[in-house]
C-alpha positions in Angstrom: -51.6 -116.6 152.7 -54.4 -117.6 155.0 -55.2 -121.1 156.1 -58.0 -123.0 154.4 -61.0 -124.8 155.9 -59.5 -128.1 154.7 -56.5 -127.5 157.0 -58.7 -126.5 159.9 -60.7 -129.8 159.6 -57.4 -131.8 159.5 -56.3 -130.1 162.7 -59.6 -131.0 164.4 -59.4 -134.6 163.3 -55.8 -134.8 164.6 -57.0 -133.6 168.0 -59.5 -136.5 168.1 -62.7 -134.7 166.9 -65.1 -136.8 164.8 -67.5 -135.6 162.1 -71.2 -135.7 163.0 -73.4 -136.0 160.0 -76.0 -133.4 159.4 -77.8 -131.3 156.8 -76.7 -128.0 155.3 -73.4 -126.3 154.6 -72.1 -126.4 158.2 -70.0 -129.2 159.4 -70.3 -130.4 163.0 -67.4 -132.0 164.8 -67.5 -133.4 168.3 -64.9 -134.9 170.7 -66.1 -138.2 172.2 -64.4 -137.6 175.6 -65.1 -134.0 176.2 -68.4 -133.9 174.4 -67.3 -130.5 173.0 -68.7 -129.4 169.7 -67.1 -127.3 167.0 -69.1 -126.0 164.0 -67.2 -125.3 160.8 -68.8 -123.3 158.0 -67.6 -122.6 154.5 -66.3 -124.6 151.6 -63.1 -126.7 151.8 -61.2 -124.1 149.7 -62.4 -121.0 151.6 -60.2 -119.0 153.9 -60.5 -119.5 157.6 -61.9 -116.6 159.6 -60.3 -115.5 162.9 -63.2 -116.7 165.0 -62.8 -120.2 163.5 -59.1 -120.2 164.4 -60.1 -119.1 167.9 -62.8 -121.8 168.2 -60.3 -124.4 167.1 -57.6 -123.3 169.6 -60.1 -123.3 172.5 -61.4 -126.8 171.5 -57.9 -128.2 171.3 -56.9 -126.6 174.6 -60.0 -128.1 176.3 -59.0 -131.6 175.0 -55.5 -131.2 176.2 -56.7 -130.1 179.6 -59.1 -133.0 179.8 -56.3 -135.5 178.9 -54.0 -134.1 181.6 -56.5 -134.7 184.4 -56.0 -138.0 186.3 
């Protein structure tokens, strides 16, 4: 069973990303320290696509790398 958009959003929030309000069906999340933006499309119950998983992983890795720097 594939992950859902709802789970992807929870992972982003755990990594410190915040929701940026906007119009339309896409959700925009940004990280206040790295200024990185991740766009999430789809309904909360929809399956996550591979590119969305990849974007999430890259964003979380960038946050971890930023936190490790002195």
